[in-house]
PAPA-187997 format. One record per residue (C-alpha): residue number from 1; residue in three letters; x, y, z negated. Coordinates in nm, 3 decimals, padded with zeros to 5 digits. Each point is the difference from the previous one (the first is absolute). Layout:
 num residuo       u       v       w
 NUM     ALA       X       Y       Z
...
//
This chain:
 num residuo       u       v       w
   1     UNK  02.368 -01.668 -02.108
   2     UNK -00.331  00.267 -00.002
   3     UNK  00.140  00.411 -00.045
   4     UNK -00.146  00.308 -00.008
   5     UNK -00.248  00.129  00.230
   6     UNK  00.080  00.335  00.225
   7     UNK -00.298  00.196  00.067
   8     UNK -00.166  00.038 -00.400
   9     UNK -00.050  00.287 -00.216
  10     UNK -00.066  00.015 -00.431
  11     UNK -00.344  00.151 -00.040
  12     UNK -00.104  00.116 -00.424
  13     UNK  00.232 -00.162 -00.253
  14     UNK -00.094 -00.375  00.056
  15     UNK -00.027 -00.058  00.367
  16     UNK  00.099  00.030  00.342
  17     UNK -00.109  00.029  00.309
  18     UNK  00.083 -00.209  00.351
  19     UNK  00.003  00.220  00.325
  20     UNK  00.065 -00.269  00.249
  21     UNK -00.360  00.027  00.135
  22     UNK -00.307  00.209 -00.039
  23     UNK -00.115 -00.226 -00.234
  24     UNK  00.255  00.220 -00.267
  25     UNK -00.103 -00.315 -00.289
  26     UNK  00.123  00.159 -00.351
  27     UNK  00.082 -00.209 -00.190
  28     UNK  00.102 -00.066 -00.394
  29     UNK  00.264 -00.220 -00.187
  30     UNK  00.000 -00.377  00.129
  31     UNK -00.284  00.048  00.305
  32     UNK -00.012 -00.071  00.330
  33     UNK -00.105  00.231  00.305
  34     UNK -00.259 -00.156  00.225
  35     UNK  00.178 -00.115  00.250
  36     UNK  00.137 -00.255 -00.315
  37     UNK  00.430  00.119  00.117
  38     UNK  00.061  00.306 -00.172
  39     UNK -00.009 -00.004 -00.350
  40     UNK  00.086  00.211 -00.323
  41     UNK  00.252 -00.091 -00.200
  42     UNK  00.144  00.229 -00.337
  43     UNK -00.127  00.325  00.265
  44     UNK  00.114 -00.157  00.335
  45     UNK -00.112 -00.099  00.310
  46     UNK  00.158 -00.356  00.034
  47     UNK -00.020 -00.236  00.334
  48     UNK  00.000 -00.351 -00.147
  49     UNK -00.069 -00.187  00.326
  50     UNK  00.314  00.162  00.142
  51     UNK  00.149 -00.264  00.251
  52     UNK -00.292 -00.220 -00.079
  53     UNK -00.096 -00.153  00.387
  54     UNK -00.340 -00.219  00.075
  55     UNK  00.059 -00.099  00.284
  56     UNK  00.310  00.014  00.252
  57     UNK -00.073 -00.117  00.366
  58     UNK  00.132  00.002  00.391
  59     UNK -00.283  00.147  00.218
  60     UNK -00.026  00.125  00.339
  61     UNK  00.017  00.429 -00.053
  62     UNK -00.337 -00.016  00.240
  63     UNK -00.144 -00.137 -00.385
  64     UNK -00.019  00.308 -00.171
  65     UNK -00.129  00.076  00.225
  66     UNK  00.294  00.230  00.240
  67     UNK -00.052 -00.029  00.343
  68     UNK  00.254  00.281  00.173
  69     UNK  00.298 -00.028 -00.285
  70     UNK  00.273 -00.302  00.077
  71     UNK -00.323 -00.207  00.199
  72     UNK  00.124 -00.356  00.047
  73     UNK  00.196 -00.012 -00.337
  74     UNK -00.032 -00.155 -00.342
  75     UNK  00.010  00.171 -00.356
  76     UNK  00.152 -00.085 -00.340
  77     UNK -00.294  00.056 -00.143
  78     UNK -00.141  00.047 -00.407
  79     UNK -00.225  00.142 -00.200
  80     UNK -00.036  00.062 -00.380
  81     UNK -00.280 -00.040 -00.244
  82     UNK -00.355  00.271 -00.092
  83     UNK -00.114  00.245  00.208
  84     UNK -00.098  00.364 -00.011
  85     UNK -00.277 -00.001  00.121
  86     UNK -00.336 -00.265 -00.134
  87     UNK -00.162 -00.119  00.362
  88     UNK -00.274 -00.228 -00.057
  89     UNK  00.094 -00.177  00.320
  90     UNK  00.381 -00.039 -00.062
  91     UNK  00.125 -00.222  00.242
  92     UNK  00.300 -00.087 -00.167
  93     UNK -00.139  00.004 -00.407
  94     UNK  00.171 -00.286 -00.129
  95     UNK  00.319  00.202 -00.017
  96     UNK -00.201  00.395  00.028
  97     UNK -00.198 -00.137 -00.344
  98     UNK  00.151 -00.301 -00.154
  99     UNK -00.197 -00.158 -00.276
 100     UNK  00.246  00.093 -00.295
 101     UNK -00.180  00.036 -00.349
 102     UNK  00.066  00.362 -00.099
 103     UNK  00.455 -00.079  00.110
 104     UNK  00.099  00.208  00.261
 105     UNK  00.214 -00.339  00.088
 106     UNK -00.051 -00.225  00.243
 107     UNK  00.296 -00.164 -00.025
 108     UNK  00.144 -00.101  00.300
 109     UNK  00.351  00.029  00.237
 110     UNK  00.186  00.330 -00.100
 111     UNK  00.332  00.159  00.244
 112     UNK  00.180  00.268 -00.094
 113     UNK -00.007  00.226  00.321
 114     UNK  00.397 -00.059  00.103
 115     UNK -00.155 -00.404 -00.014
 116     UNK -00.305  00.106  00.172
 117     UNK  00.151  00.181  00.331
 118     UNK  00.324 -00.340  00.037
 119     UNK -00.325 -00.214 -00.033
 120     UNK -00.125  00.217  00.337
 121     UNK  00.287 -00.018  00.159
 122     UNK  00.071 -00.358 -00.010
 123     UNK -00.355 -00.024  00.164
 124     UNK  00.200  00.145  00.295
 125     UNK -00.325  00.214  00.053
 126     UNK  00.023  00.364  00.120
 127     UNK -00.218  00.118 -00.297
 128     UNK -00.163  00.026 -00.347
 129     UNK -00.341  00.002 -00.071
 130     UNK -00.161  00.137 -00.356
 131     UNK -00.309 -00.146  00.084
 132     UNK -00.299 -00.239 -00.115
 133     UNK -00.124  00.175 -00.302
 134     UNK  00.125  00.433 -00.097
 135     UNK  00.292  00.044  00.051
 136     UNK  00.018  00.342 -00.109
 137     UNK -00.159 -00.051 -00.321
 138     UNK  00.402 -00.151 -00.022
 139     UNK  00.141  00.319  00.097
 140     UNK  00.310 -00.025 -00.191
 141     UNK  00.097 -00.352  00.139
 142     UNK -00.105  00.090  00.304
 143     UNK  00.226  00.239  00.061
 144     UNK  00.273 -00.116 -00.160
 145     UNK -00.038 -00.277  00.293
 146     UNK -00.047  00.250  00.228
 147     UNK  00.333  00.145  00.013
 148     UNK  00.190 -00.316 -00.045
 149     UNK -00.196 -00.088  00.318
 150     UNK  00.089  00.328  00.167
 151     UNK  00.432 -00.072 -00.074
 152     UNK -00.014 -00.401  00.162
 153     UNK -00.169  00.139  00.296
 154     UNK -00.327 -00.220 -00.068
 155     UNK -00.308  00.234  00.077
 156     UNK -00.279  00.040 -00.240
 157     UNK -00.379 -00.006  00.044
 158     UNK -00.301  00.096 -00.255
 159     UNK -00.369 -00.166 -00.042
 160     UNK -00.187  00.237 -00.180
 161     UNK -00.338  00.126 -00.138
 162     UNK  00.214  00.338 -00.017
 163     UNK -00.224  00.089 -00.332
 164     UNK  00.313  00.162 -00.111
 165     UNK  00.104  00.373 -00.117
 166     UNK  00.182  00.195  00.199
 167     UNK  00.369 -00.006 -00.099
 168     UNK  00.056 -00.392 -00.083
 169     UNK -00.197  00.023  00.364
 170     UNK  00.241  00.196  00.178
 171     UNK  00.321 -00.141 -00.146
 172     UNK -00.117 -00.353  00.071
 173     UNK -00.076  00.090  00.373
 174     UNK  00.368  00.198  00.025
 175     UNK  00.153 -00.330 -00.011
 176     UNK -00.275 -00.145  00.220
 177     UNK -00.003 -00.119  00.349
 178     UNK -00.353 -00.116  00.001
 179     UNK -00.334 -00.022 -00.159
 180     UNK -00.380 -00.170  00.049
 181     UNK -00.216  00.216 -00.211
 182     UNK -00.335 -00.086 -00.075
 183     UNK -00.247  00.177  00.100
 184     UNK -00.321 -00.135 -00.178
 185     UNK -00.276  00.248  00.039
 186     UNK -00.128  00.317  00.139
 187     UNK -00.158  00.085 -00.366
 188     UNK  00.171  00.169 -00.333
 189     UNK -00.262 -00.120 -00.168
 190     UNK  00.072 -00.373  00.100
 191     UNK  00.300  00.023 -00.050
 192     UNK -00.036  00.150 -00.338
 193     UNK -00.315 -00.209 -00.123
 194     UNK  00.020 -00.351  00.220
 195     UNK  00.405  00.001 -00.041
 196     UNK  00.210  00.168 -00.208
 197     UNK  00.129  00.199  00.205
 198     UNK  00.061  00.393  00.132
 199     UNK -00.055  00.021  00.337
 200     UNK  00.162  00.376  00.016
 201     UNK  00.301 -00.161 -00.088
 202     UNK  00.054 -00.307  00.262
 203     UNK -00.119  00.271  00.259
 204     UNK  00.327  00.200 -00.160
 205     UNK  00.196 -00.338  00.018
 206     UNK -00.080 -00.033  00.375
 207     UNK  00.149  00.390  00.068
 208     UNK  00.253 -00.074 -00.106
 209     UNK  00.095 -00.330  00.096
 210     UNK -00.084  00.129  00.381
 211     UNK  00.249  00.272 -00.097
 212     UNK  00.254 -00.212 -00.135
 213     UNK  00.002 -00.423  00.100
 214     UNK -00.169 -00.094  00.337
 215     UNK -00.320 -00.123 -00.122
 216     UNK -00.322 -00.206  00.061
 217     UNK -00.343 -00.001 -00.186
 218     UNK -00.218 -00.319 -00.093
 219     UNK -00.353  00.072 -00.030
 220     UNK -00.201 -00.332 -00.143
 221     UNK -00.357 -00.053  00.046
 222     UNK -00.159 -00.108 -00.231
 223     UNK -00.431  00.048 -00.057
 224     UNK -00.114  00.229 -00.258
 225     UNK  00.328  00.173  00.050
 226     UNK  00.147  00.019  00.303
 227     UNK -00.252 -00.067  00.271
 228     UNK -00.155  00.220  00.191
 229     UNK  00.084  00.178  00.317
 230     UNK -00.026  00.364 -00.137
 231     UNK  00.287 -00.123 -00.286
 232     UNK  00.194 -00.053  00.272
 233     UNK -00.049  00.262  00.206
 234     UNK  00.072  00.203 -00.335
 235     UNK  00.289 -00.215 -00.051
 236     UNK  00.156  00.044  00.414
 237     UNK -00.037  00.349 -00.082
 238     UNK  00.194  00.061 -00.269
 239     UNK  00.323 -00.195  00.167
 240     UNK -00.009  00.199  00.311
 241     UNK  00.033  00.330 -00.191
 242     UNK  00.297 -00.182 -00.087
 243     UNK  00.077 -00.083  00.281
 244     UNK -00.192 -00.232  00.251
 245     UNK  00.323 -00.266  00.048
 246     UNK -00.040 -00.140 -00.363
 247     UNK -00.103 -00.372  00.112
 248     UNK -00.290 -00.068 -00.173
 249     UNK -00.075 -00.366 -00.119
 250     UNK -00.398 -00.071 -00.021
 251     UNK -00.022 -00.385 -00.185
 252     UNK -00.281 -00.219 -00.162
 253     UNK -00.038 -00.114 -00.338
 254     UNK -00.057 -00.278 -00.175
 255     UNK -00.230 -00.089 -00.271
 256     UNK  00.308  00.029 -00.346
 257     UNK  00.002  00.076 -00.355
 258     UNK -00.264  00.175 -00.132
 259     UNK -00.204  00.128  00.419
 260     UNK -00.197 -00.330  00.066
 261     UNK -00.157  00.216  00.295
 262     UNK -00.016 -00.213  00.326
 263     UNK  00.269  00.106  00.221
 264     UNK -00.066  00.207  00.338
 265     UNK -00.078 -00.181  00.309
 266     UNK  00.180  00.048  00.338
 267     UNK -00.255  00.202  00.151
 268     UNK -00.025  00.217 -00.294
 269     UNK  00.337  00.099 -00.122
 270     UNK  00.025  00.070  00.418
 271     UNK -00.242  00.304 -00.049
 272     UNK  00.092  00.119 -00.292
 273     UNK  00.366  00.068  00.131
 274     UNK -00.087  00.152  00.357
 275     UNK -00.066  00.341 -00.150
 276     UNK  00.363  00.035 -00.087
 277     UNK  00.143 -00.136  00.333
 278     UNK -00.078  00.345  00.166
 279     UNK  00.217  00.168 -00.244
 280     UNK  00.354 -00.159 -00.043
 281     UNK  00.271 -00.134  00.250
 282     UNK  00.033 -00.410 -00.084
 283     UNK -00.270 -00.175 -00.252
 284     UNK  00.048 -00.362 -00.031
 285     UNK -00.340 -00.191 -00.091
 286     UNK  00.031 -00.293 -00.225
 287     UNK -00.323 -00.221  00.098
 288     UNK -00.131 -00.240 -00.287
 289     UNK  00.054 -00.329  00.118
 290     UNK -00.451 -00.143  00.067
 291     UNK -00.079 -00.268 -00.295
//
């Protein structure tokens, strides 16, 4: 099922460059991007994992989290493999960063977009969510599936880190009914040095999403990454500059992947989140359970 990708261009005489995310990987023949989902085969960019699903479930829509879009409903949810970023605290690292020993293909179920939408419709859910890992990495498949979903009256949800270039971002958001975007830090340096992403790209994605679909934003409080009141004040201020009506979910981290710092307690979580409350109309604070 591999197919040729969009969002790339030839460079030099024997290499191609990926244009999907701001990393802009330049690939020689036979090489894969850092994401492991896009590669150079015969001087074309190919998608070896097109249609390959890592996870499938029916979730409450509030789990995405979305609290102001089809509240009380369930959503047919699918995930893929790999990610555009490299967060050391990844809460879904088993599917975002699988150990494939050099082979980009971790195996699993493959579904053509038509078959996926049939499953979603059969579930009886009013929506389909592209979630769990990073759906924008698989933009071509998600676009194909979203177009079919729209034709069948199925609402579409995108749960994403937002680290994707403007052209594919606007195409995806144009077919999206609702999005939840992770805003992981207020610092461009943290995004670049610790998360393998680009803050301005994510901010631009949030601006576009606010224009094109229903938008909610999530910030995960992580010790050493996002753990100070002034950081949440900066995040709240940025979102308010886009729209004070954007709901913000402030959620609690648990130790995972390569980040073993203990989780923040309830009092610390409330204190860190407090400055954002005066800046936005709606904030949902998910407090950690006491140990």
